[in-house]
PLY file of the C-alpha trace (Angstrom):
ply
format ascii 1.0
element vertex 65
property float x
property float y
property float z
element edge 64
property int vertex1
property int vertex2
end_header
212.69 -97.67 172.80
209.30 -96.38 171.78
206.51 -95.76 174.21
203.31 -97.64 173.53
200.18 -95.53 173.06
197.73 -95.74 175.98
194.90 -98.19 175.52
191.41 -96.73 175.58
189.65 -99.24 177.89
192.39 -99.81 180.43
190.78 -98.50 183.66
187.06 -98.86 182.96
186.58 -101.98 185.09
188.19 -100.47 188.17
186.39 -97.13 187.81
183.02 -98.86 187.33
183.60 -100.93 190.46
184.62 -97.79 192.36
181.46 -95.92 191.29
179.20 -98.83 192.29
180.95 -99.13 195.67
180.52 -95.38 196.28
176.79 -95.66 195.50
176.45 -98.63 197.88
178.25 -96.74 200.66
176.01 -93.69 200.11
172.90 -95.88 200.46
174.32 -97.37 203.66
175.08 -93.93 205.11
171.59 -92.68 204.15
169.96 -95.69 205.84
171.97 -95.21 209.02
171.12 -91.50 209.03
167.39 -92.25 208.77
167.65 -94.96 211.46
169.33 -92.61 213.92
167.02 -89.68 213.15
163.74 -91.64 213.33
164.89 -94.42 215.65
163.72 -97.95 216.18
160.56 -97.75 218.25
160.29 -101.49 218.81
157.03 -103.43 218.83
153.80 -101.38 218.95
152.06 -100.88 222.29
148.57 -101.68 220.98
147.11 -105.17 220.84
144.04 -106.09 218.81
143.90 -109.62 220.19
142.53 -112.28 217.89
141.15 -110.78 214.70
138.46 -112.83 212.97
139.47 -113.38 209.37
136.86 -115.84 208.15
134.63 -113.96 205.66
131.43 -115.76 206.70
131.68 -114.50 210.28
131.54 -110.81 209.37
128.11 -109.10 209.40
129.17 -107.30 206.21
130.07 -110.49 204.36
128.40 -111.33 201.05
129.11 -115.04 201.52
126.43 -116.42 203.81
126.68 -120.06 204.94
0 1
1 2
2 3
3 4
4 5
5 6
6 7
7 8
8 9
9 10
10 11
11 12
12 13
13 14
14 15
15 16
16 17
17 18
18 19
19 20
20 21
21 22
22 23
23 24
24 25
25 26
26 27
27 28
28 29
29 30
30 31
31 32
32 33
33 34
34 35
35 36
36 37
37 38
38 39
39 40
40 41
41 42
42 43
43 44
44 45
45 46
46 47
47 48
48 49
49 50
50 51
51 52
52 53
53 54
54 55
55 56
56 57
57 58
58 59
59 60
60 61
61 62
62 63
63 64
């Protein structure tokens, strides 16, 4: 019996999937590292109340009614 020569593209799909999974895991580890180093500070302590957002009510507005 003769051995068949190895095919050139036999493992490319599995290796490509492996590389993409390694990159995804590295991004996940990096994100967790940053989260634990910086932390989640929660909502900010300051409160501006109601901010007027109608342009005509600002003294610096160019649209006068």
